[in-house]
PARO-250312 format. One line per 3 residues: number of its first residue (from 1); their letters; for each residue x, y, z of C-alpha. Coordinates in pm, whole numbers. Layout:
# PARO-250312
NUM	A	X:Y:Z | ...
# end
This chain:
# PARO-250312
1	MIL	11988:14062:8550 | 12153:13874:8269 | 11995:13544:8387
4	LLT	11644:13701:8391 | 11700:13844:8037 | 11812:13497:7926
7	IQA	11513:13323:8071 | 11272:13579:7924 | 11442:13561:7587
10	STV	11413:13180:7593 | 11046:13200:7671 | 10960:13456:7409
13	LQS	11171:13282:7148 | 11001:12956:7207 | 10652:13116:7165
16	LLS	10774:13285:6841 | 10911:12949:6706 | 10593:12773:6798
19	GES	10390:12988:6556 | 10249:13243:6808 | 10350:13528:6585
22	TVD	10143:13794:6761 | 10255:14155:6780 | 10258:14116:7167
25	HLF	10518:13832:7146 | 10708:14038:6884 | 10717:14342:7120
28	RIW	10843:14126:7410 | 11134:13983:7221 | 11221:14327:7087
31	MVI	11228:14450:7466 | 11453:14152:7557 | 11693:14223:7260
34	MLA	11699:14603:7355 | 11771:14559:7731 | 12031:14284:7666
37	AAL	12213:14500:7420 | 12191:14811:7638 | 12328:14611:7943
40	LCF	12610:14458:7737 | 12710:14808:7609 | 12713:14955:7948
43	VVG	12921:14680:8105 | 13175:14667:7823 | 13198:15052:7822
46	ELT	13256:15055:8195 | 13523:14785:8179 | 13713:14938:7884
49	HNY	13636:15313:7938 | 13545:15324:7579 | 13189:15473:7559
52	SQT	13132:15411:7187 | 12991:15064:7251 | 12642:15176:7158
55	DKV	12780:15346:6850 | 12906:15018:6734 | 12567:14855:6732
58	WSL	12363:15164:6628 | 12349:15051:6259 | 12303:14686:6357
61	MPI	12007:14694:6605 | 11738:14799:6356 | 11845:14515:6123
64	IYS	11801:14273:6402 | 11454:14411:6484 | 11368:14391:6114
67	LVT	11486:14031:6078 | 11301:13916:6385 | 10981:14093:6261
70	LYA	11024:13944:5916 | 11071:13589:6075 | 10746:13638:6263
73	FPA	10550:13782:5964 | 10708:13638:5648 | 10403:13673:5437
76	SPR	10394:14068:5461 | 10532:14227:5149 | 10552:14557:5349
79	IWL	10776:14404:5611 | 11001:14259:5339 | 11031:14601:5184
82	MTL	11092:14770:5516 | 11358:14503:5608 | 11536:14558:5270
85	MVT	11551:14932:5327 | 11675:14903:5686 | 11933:14646:5589
88	TWG	12063:14870:5309 | 12084:15168:5547 | 12247:14951:5822
91	LRL	12518:14781:5616 | 12630:15117:5454 | 12645:15278:5799
94	TYN	12830:14983:5947 | 13089:15013:5670 | 13137:15380:5721
97	FYR	13187:15323:6100 | 13437:15037:6020 | 13655:15238:5784
100	KGG	13680:15524:6047 | 13831:15272:6286 | 13519:15214:6494
103	YNI	13558:14836:6497 | 13845:14617:6597 | 13921:14248:6578
106	IPW	13889:14266:6956 | 13511:14357:6975 | 13532:14591:7272
109	KGE	13819:14791:7127 | 13796:15042:6831 | 13822:15422:6819
112	EDY	13596:15610:7060 | 13390:15910:6940 | 13590:16216:7049
115	RWG	13288:16376:7190 | 13252:16109:7468 | 13610:16201:7572
118	VLR	13515:16567:7594 | 13202:16487:7802 | 13412:16266:8036
121	QHP	13623:16567:8129 | 13308:16788:8201 | 13327:16910:8568
124	KLQ	12971:16814:8642 | 13046:16452:8547 | 13372:16425:8746
127	KGI	13229:16370:9087 | 13147:16035:9233 | 12964:15797:8999
130	RIT	12812:16058:8769 | 12999:15947:8456 | 12892:15595:8531
133	LFN	12531:15698:8572 | 12557:15906:8251 | 12689:15596:8064
136	LLF	12410:15380:8203 | 12117:15604:8165 | 12199:15809:7850
139	ISL	12475:15649:7646 | 12354:15294:7683 | 11989:15283:7792
142	YQH	11835:15596:7636 | 12006:15552:7305 | 11901:15188:7280
145	ILI	11541:15305:7361 | 11565:15559:7090 | 11675:15297:6831
148	FLF	11390:15082:6948 | 11154:15370:6903 | 11244:15483:6563
151	STP	11231:15112:6445 | 10873:15073:6572 | 10702:15134:6233
154	LLL	10794:14770:6186 | 10573:14676:6479 | 10285:14882:6343
157	AAQ	10327:14708:5999 | 10313:14375:6183 | 9998:14484:6357
160	HAS	9847:14557:6020 | 10023:14272:5835 | 9718:14197:5610
163	ASL	9715:14569:5473 | 9822:14571:5111 | 10110:14776:4982
166	SGL	10028:15120:4857 | 10184:15403:4672 | 10281:15562:5004
169	DFL	10504:15251:5077 | 10699:15295:4756 | 10721:15673:4811
172	AAL	10862:15612:5162 | 11113:15350:5016 | 11214:15592:4740
175	CMF	11273:15888:4986 | 11464:15660:5219 | 11681:15546:4940
178	LFI	11755:15897:4824 | 11848:16009:5173 | 12072:15700:5213
181	VLE	12252:15809:4891 | 12279:16163:5016 | 12410:16038:5342
184	TIA	12665:15830:5165 | 12792:16121:4957 | 12823:16339:5275
187	DNQ	13011:16060:5460 | 13240:16001:5166 | 13326:16367:5151
190	LYN	13387:16385:5520 | 13603:16076:5507 | 13814:16190:5222
193	FQT	13858:16534:5377 | 13969:16376:5712 | 14203:16136:5534
196	QKR	14377:16428:5351 | 14385:16628:5671 | 14564:16342:5852
199	NKA	14808:16303:5569 | 14843:16686:5538 | 14827:16665:5161
202	VQN	14595:16824:4903 | 14480:16588:4625 | 14370:16753:4296
205	GKF	14286:17078:4473 | 14003:16921:4665 | 13904:17055:4997
208	STS	14185:17324:4977 | 13983:17583:5162 | 13874:17321:5421
211	LHT	14233:17209:5486 | 14322:17557:5545 | 14053:17636:5799
214	GFL	14072:17285:5962 | 13707:17190:5916 | 13505:17075:5620
217	SEG	13306:17358:5450 | 13303:17234:5086 | 13088:16994:4883
220	LWN	12758:16939:5064 | 12911:17121:5367 | 12889:17440:5163
223	HVR	12508:17423:5167 | 12440:17288:5518 | 12667:17242:5827
226	HPN	12558:16885:5880 | 12441:16705:5567 | 12509:16367:5725
229	FVS	12295:16439:6027 | 12011:16586:5830 | 12008:16278:5611
232	EQA	11995:16051:5905 | 11703:16220:6044 | 11524:16225:5707
235	IWV	11579:15853:5659 | 11386:15770:5974 | 11113:16030:5908
238	SFY	11069:15852:5571 | 11071:15518:5746 | 10779:15648:5975
241	FFG	10561:15666:5658 | 10553:15279:5621 | 10362:15281:5949
244	VAA	10132:15538:5815 | 10071:15338:5502 | 10016:15019:5702
247	SGY	9771:15178:5974 | 9604:15441:5759 | 9671:15702:6035
250	FLN	9895:15997:5946 | 9956:16062:6314 | 10031:15741:6507
253	WTM	10227:15642:6827 | 10545:15555:6621 | 10603:15915:6554
256	IGP	10782:15946:6895 | 11087:15773:6754 | 11177:16024:6473
259	FLL	11066:16307:6698 | 11318:16212:6971 | 11584:16138:6705
262	ILL	11547:16488:6576 | 11588:16633:6936 | 11897:16411:6982
265	FAG	12062:16553:6660 | 11962:16907:6756 | 12149:16861:7080
268	SSE	12439:16667:6935 | 12501:16918:6662 | 12512:17202:6913
271	FTE	12762:17019:7127 | 12975:16932:6821 | 12981:17295:6706
274	RIS	13085:17423:7045 | 13383:17198:7014 | 13454:17316:6663
277	MEK	13428:17687:6763 | 13683:17639:7031 | 13926:17461:6787
280	YPD	13882:17654:6465 | 13869:18047:6465 | 13683:18051:6125
283	YKN	13405:17828:6239 | 13193:18108:6380 | 13186:18283:6048
286	YKR	13099:17956:5879 | 12813:17897:6124 | 12683:18249:6064
289	QVP	12664:18203:5681 | 12568:17842:5635 | 12241:17686:5772
292	KFI	12255:17395:6012 | 12011:17142:5838 | 11792:17305:5591
295	PLI	11971:17453:5278 | 11885:17796:5150 | 11742:17791:4804
298	FKS	11879:18135:4727 | 12196:18255:4870 | 12236:18636:4910
301	KKR	12594:18623:4841 | 12883:18378:4814 | 13033:18272:5136
304	E	13379:18412:5192
# end
């Protein structure tokens, strides 16, 4: 399999370097990159029993797709703008993953997402090779397919590379930037809370209520239960509109990416909250009073 991927990558890369910058060639090289990355994540995850390998490259793969697309279509201002926005998103998210211990000087090490450990102990995944199949089909392959899909507005922009920039492009870039800022604020609040929680110390009275309950319920978390999740979804919904601007079609085939991403976060947030309710007695009350993703404009009363 690795040999076949290497041969295919060599063939596609040669055609790309020779100047045959068609969307078909671009799609093929994306596919090779995606399959090679998914296979590598699966093999490393199985060898190390650390299933956060795809998590490590989640923020890097769209940057790779963007740079490959930009190399093939360097004359497109839209693709330059899209690459800038994706790189800004990716570098910020990579840093956030790094400071939480996700990366290690030994590439296949680093902290594993605690949810994979919980899933690994699920009775239905304990028999035979079920956990291995779960790692192959969902953690490695499906998630890489999903990253591929929500990056596809780049392919649509390449398909319409001659289309001029419009106001919708700048609106998409502005929305994407604002949601990146919002996600940064959310991640910083979560990181600071977790740091204080580990050190068992309150700094300047921040997060005093959250430290008492054990989970973050202040700052942005006072308005929605998952401000980082909703920001991530909104970033890629915003990115979708670059494809709308390029093609002129409000509904186009690239919408499958953000749609599946929203479904992933719906399931992921439910799973995360089940764990939280088992650990923290007050979480059920918090869940009842604070919306998951969409903040309430008017609150009937202050949350206790």
